[in-house]
C-alpha positions in Angstrom: 146.7 74.0 96.5 143.4 75.4 97.7 144.6 75.8 101.2 147.8 77.5 100.1 146.2 79.8 97.6 143.4 80.9 99.8 145.4 81.0 103.1 142.9 78.6 104.8 145.0 78.2 108.0 142.2 76.5 110.0 141.7 73.6 107.5 144.0 70.7 106.8 144.0 68.6 103.6 142.5 65.7 105.4 139.5 67.7 106.3 138.7 68.4 102.6 136.4 65.8 101.1 137.0 65.8 97.3 133.3 65.4 96.5 132.1 68.2 98.8 131.0 71.5 97.3 133.5 74.3 97.3 130.8 76.8 98.1 128.0 76.9 100.6 127.8 73.9 102.9 131.1 72.5 101.7 134.3 74.5 102.1 132.2 77.8 102.3 134.2 79.6 99.6 132.9 82.9 98.2 133.3 84.6 94.8 136.6 86.3 95.8 138.0 82.9 96.7 136.8 81.5 93.3 138.6 84.3 91.5 141.8 83.7 93.4 141.6 80.0 92.9 140.8 80.4 89.2 143.8 82.7 88.7 146.1 80.2 90.5 144.8 77.3 88.3 145.3 79.3 85.1 148.8 80.3 86.2 150.0 76.9 87.4 148.2 74.6 84.9 147.5 76.8 81.9 143.8 76.1 82.0 141.7 78.8 80.4 138.6 79.7 82.4 135.7 82.0 81.4 133.9 83.4 84.5 130.6 83.7 82.6 130.6 80.1 81.3 128.2 77.6 82.8 131.0 75.0 82.3 133.2 77.0 84.6 130.6 76.9 87.3 130.4 73.2 87.0 134.2 72.9 87.2 134.2 74.8 90.5 131.5 72.5 92.0 134.0 70.4 94.0 137.7 69.4 94.3 136.9 66.4 92.1 135.5 68.6 89.3 138.5 70.9 89.4 140.9 68.0 89.3 139.1 66.5 86.3 139.4 69.9 84.5 143.1 70.2 85.2 143.7 66.6 84.2 141.8 67.1 80.9 143.1 70.5 79.9 146.1 71.5 82.0 149.8 71.0 82.1 152.0 71.4 85.2 154.1 74.1 83.6 151.2 76.1 82.5 152.2 75.8 78.9 150.2 73.8 76.3 
């Protein structure tokens, strides 16, 4: 999903380590990427995100953290 939403043409799924940070030394995403990814997660899984929340920052720490959020609060259809 990350590759598709953010059009990361030079990265394959095998190159993404689930525990690596999404920002900085990890995938190197920026704030615009976070916004686009957040909107896609809200639309696809129905997960409510608050950009100013410290919890949201924790959820965007890694692929693992995002997966845990979606597993706990989301649905595939985007409806709860």
